[in-house]
N, C-alpha and C positions, 0 to 999 in steps of 0.2 A: 592416474585413476583415485577416483572419487574416496576419501578414506579410509584410502590403503594401508595405514599407520595406525588407526584409530585400536586396532588389539594387538599389535602387536610389540614384540618388549625393546625393539627399539623406537619405539614413539619417543618417552623422555628424553635420549639422546640427541633425538633430532630435532626436539624444540631446547633443548641448551643449547645446541649449535646456533639453530634459528635466531635464539636471542642476543648470543656473542656476538654472530658475524654483523647481526642487524648493529650493533650496537659501537662495535667498533668499526666495522665495512662500510656496510649497507649507507647510515647516516652521514658519514664521512663524504662516502661518492656523493650521496645526492645533494648536501649540501655542494661541494663541488662544483659537479655539473648546472646548477642552478642559478651559481653566481652570476654568471653574463645572463642579462633579462632576453637577447636570441635563441638561450639554449634553453629556455624554459619552455612547459606544454604548451603556457599561454604569455606571451611579454607581460602582458600585466599583473598577470599574479603574484604577489608577493613571495617571496623564501622560506615563510612561514606554510603558506599555503601550499605551494610545492612537497614542502617535506611531506604535510598531513596527509596528502593525496598516496602519497607512495607508499606512508608508511601503512593504511588504512587496507590499501590496494595487495600488499604485501601480505598482512596478517591475514588479512580475507583467505589469500591462497594458501596460506600454510594450515590456516582452520581446515582448509575440501580437503586435503591432506590426508590430517590429523583425528577430524572430526571433532566437535566442538569442546573447550576445555572446562566450562561451565555447564552442566546442565541447567537449561529453562524450562518452566515453567510450562504446564501441557494441560490439554484437556481432561485428563485422568482428574486432576485434583487442585481444590482453591488453594493458591499459596499463600499463608497471610503473614502481616510484618508489618510492624510500626506506622499506623495511616492507611494501610491496604484492605480495599472492602471489595469486598468479591461475593456473588451471588451468582445460587444456581438457575442455570434457563434448564427446565427439563424438556424432556422428548417430546411430552403431548405439546407444546407451545408449537411444535414444527409441524407435528406427524397430519395435522389439517391443511398443511398450506402446501403440498407437492402435488404439481398435475403437467402435464404438459411432455414437453420434449424435458424438462427439470425430470418427473418419473421414469421417462427412459433408459436418461443417460446412468440414474441411480442404480437404476436395477440390471443395466448391462455392468457396473460396477460393481455392484453387491454392496451398495453405500446405501444404509440404513441412518437414520436420524438418533444423537444423542445427547445425554446429558451433557452438556457445559458448563463452564463458568463465564463468568464475565465482571468485568470491574469496571468501578465509578470514579472519576473522578472532579473535585469539586473546582469552584473557584475560592479564592483564598477570604477566610471569614466566612462562610455558607459551607452545607453540608446536605448532601443529599440523604436521608431515611431509607435505609437499602429495605426493600421490599414493599414499602408503600407509593403509594401513587405520587406524582408529580405535579404541583399545581405551576404552570407557568403563569407570568407577566404577560400583559400584550406585548408583543413584538420580540419577546424569547425564546431563542434556540436551545438545542440539544443537540451538543455533537456525536455522532455514534461514529466510533472511529473502528478502522477497520487496517490493523497492521501489517508493516511489508516484510520483507524476508524468504524471499522465493517461492511460497510456499513450501520449505524444509525446515524453516529454523526461526530465531526471534518471538515473538509473544506478543500477546496485548494483556500480559502485567502491566502496571501501574509503574515499574522500577525498571522496566525495557528500557533501552536507549529511542526506540521510537517513539512511545510516551512523549517524546521531549516537544514534537509540536505540537500536542492537543494541548501540554500546558501552557506554552507561549500564547496559542490562539484564546485559548480561558482568561491567561493574564491584559492581552489584549482587547479582545471585543466584550464589549459590555452588555451585551446581546445575548452572549452565551450564558445560561445558566451553569452548566455544568457536561461533562463528555462521560460516554458509555465504551467499553469495551469487550468484543467478544472473543475468548478462547477457542478461536476455530482448530481444527484439527490440522495436522501438518503431514503432509506426504511424503512416504519412504518408496525408496527403489532400490535393485541388486549396487552393494553388498548388502543391505538390509533387506528382512523379509520387507514386500512391497503392503504400502497401507496406504488408507484415508487417499483416493486419489480425486480428481472431479469427477460428481460435484459436490464431493465430503465437504469442504469450504465456505460452497454458496447454500449449500443446505445449514449449516451452521450459522452462515450472516443473515440468512433468513430467519432464524429461529431467536435472533438475538434481537433484530427488526420487530416483528413481531412482539417482544417480551418490551419492548418499549413502547409500542401502541397499544397492545391487547391487555400487558399486565399493570405498567408504568402509567396508563392511562393518556399519554404524551402524543399530539396531533400527530399525525405524517406529515402535514407541511409546517411541523415545527421542528422535523428532525433534518442535520444537515450531515449527511455521510463523509466522509474524511479518509483517505486511503492512500499509502505512500508504497510506491513498486507496486509487489503483488497484490498488497493491497488498494492499489487504486485500481488495479487489473479486477480486484474480488469486487469496488464499488460500483464498477460500471457493471458486469456480470447481474449484479444484486436489484442494481434500478433497471435493468433491460427486463428482467423477468418480471418485477413488479408493474409497468411498462404496461408488456405484452398479456398480463394476466389477471391483473388484480379486480377485472371485470367479468373474471371466470367463474360460470357457474358451478363449478365441481368444485372449490375450495372459496375460504374465505380468508383472502388474502389482505392485506392493509393497500391505501392508496400509495403511488409514488413519495420520494420524499420531498421534505421544500430546497434542496439543494443538495449538490458532490461539490468535496475540492477533493481536487487529483494532484497529487505531489508525484511527477515523473512515474505515471504507471506504468506499467507493462504491457503493451496492447498489438505486440504480435510478435510470439511464439514462431511462427512459419515459417521464418527466416527471408522476408519477402524484402524486406530490408535491408537484408545484410550484401550489398554490392559493392563493387571494388570502390566506386567515389565516395561511398554511406559514412555515416556518424558510426555505426555499429565496427565497421571496420577501421576505422582512423582515426579514431578518438583512445586508444586504448590507453595513452601518455596520460590523457587529458583527465579523468575519470578514476573511480574507485573501482567500480569492474570489472573484473579479467575478461580472459579470452574463457574460461569454464561456462560463460553464459552462451555462447554465441556457437552458433552449429546445429545441425537436426536434431544430434542425440545427444545429450547433456542429461546430467543427473538430475536437477529441479525440473527440465519435459519431461524427462520418462518416469520420475516420482508423478508429476500432477497429472500426467495426461493416461497414463495406463493402460488399462486396457483397449480405451479410446483412440490410440495409434497419434501417427503423426498428422493425419487426414484432420483430425478434429483440431491440431493445432491450425492446419491453412485455411477451412471452411467454416470452422465455428463461429459464429461471431461473439460468444460468450466468453470463447477463450482467447481468440484472435481479433478482435473488434477494431482495428486497423490494418486485417492483414489484407494486401492486394490483389493475392486468389481472390475476398469474396467480392462477387462483380457488383452485387447489389447491398445497401446494410444502411437501413434506419433509425436517428436520432431523432424520430419526431415522437413529442410527447414525454422527453425526457427532461426531470428538472432543469434548473441553471445551475450550472457548472464553472466552475472556477478551477482552472488545466494550467498546471503549471510545469515547464521544461527547463533542464538546464542547458546553454548550450552548448557545452564541452562533456555532454554526456553522449555514454554510446544510444541511448533510443531517443535521441532528440528527433531523426527522421521520422520516426513512429510515431512520435507526438504530434510534430506538423501536420502529419497524413492525419490522424485522428481529429486535430483542430480544424482540419477543412471538413472535415467530412460531417462534424455535429455542426458545424457553422452553414455548412449548406442548409439543412432542416430545423437547425434553429433559432439562424439569426447570429448574429455578431454586433458588438460595440452599441447598442444604444442602450440607454437607462436602465427597461427595462429588465436587460442582462440574461439573456438565455445561455451564451458561450463567452466565458471570459479567458484571455490566451495572456498566458505571462511567462514568459521566455529570456531569463538572464542572461546573457550573452558568455559570461563566464561561470556560469552556473553547473557544478558536476551535480552526479546523480541525487535527489531526494537533499538536496545543499541546506536546505531550509532547518535538515536535523543536524545542524553541526553549530557552534555558537562559534565558531572561528570564521567563520564563513559569511565573513560584512565587507562589503556592507548590502551584499545580494540578501543575506536572512533577515533581515528587518524591514528593508524596503518590501520585499514578497509578503510577510505576516503583516507589514501596515497596510498595503494593498490587498489582501484578504479581508482584516477587518474591517474597511470602509466597505468592502462586497456585502459582509455578515450583516455589519450592522443598518447597511442601506435602506431595509426594509422598516428597522424602526425607527428608525428618522425619518424617514416620510410617514408613519404613522404618528408618529408626536407631532411633525409639521400640520398633518391634517386638524388633532387634537387644537392644539394652537390656537 
């Protein structure tokens, strides 16, 4: 049961037991069974990678029982610190943006717009002045980051582990001026009080996007939305809403962004890819994700779906854009997309389905680049976040840097 030990006196004893048993029993056992290459989850993996994957998966499962050890920043306040530059995105920014199905879903779940924090990340040697309008050079882009964490954990804060991808992209991409991330509301359900189900995170992501366009003055075409795991799911939902409603006379919506970068996005909460021969059921040994995310009723799903129920996971394209239960789904009008998948991750099959559906409507492979798909055969879930996951991490970031810089390079070539 999720967080079953969070408020129990035995929590400390359980954590002490896990630390001791991991150091003196599990680690030696993992080393022993990983020495013969045929016994490793992937024969091509190094011993170091085998140990890291086992350790991260095991620690994640411990926290699933005990709850988090450290309290992450939340949407309730801006957490300050050296080099941390936060800003409030006001309620009014989102109140005039909600219409159509989004308004209906928000009413069903009793979700309203609230004031939320956002955090800026800069390129080395430059600094965005918080609250001021941003002047971009021709061809420059701004990265809009949506963090992962199954909609129940982690943060947009600049010190969060998921910020590593944005930092690396800022280092590698000469056309990225800066990055901004929004502290969207996290969901919860039993045994905690239910809070912030769908579409709370989508409304917050929309507010952050509007803030960049309307308050900071960044052209929508110069924004690239980047999301990992559930953040990738959120990026797809935001793009879909902007594509479908930006011309609606009922609201004042900005146009869709100039691009999407999706790292292992969760694109099917419906279980339609959880078949006997699927990656979802057969790749547990080669991924950091555990069985707690698989199945019809899990804590992350129950928390996010809330009153909408499992039918929403099956048929709502804003929640499960790769669900096989959805007979017709369109990606026409979507921005250029770079989709990253790990060949050793649980979500591999649903990501291949998403790729095929997007390629059908957007085209793939030409220089104008509507959909680019990058699958690292031995990559785990969101492998680009981990410095030890080489050479896949560096190769992927380099490919994305070329994809981002393509427009600026073309512009420079035309000027010359």
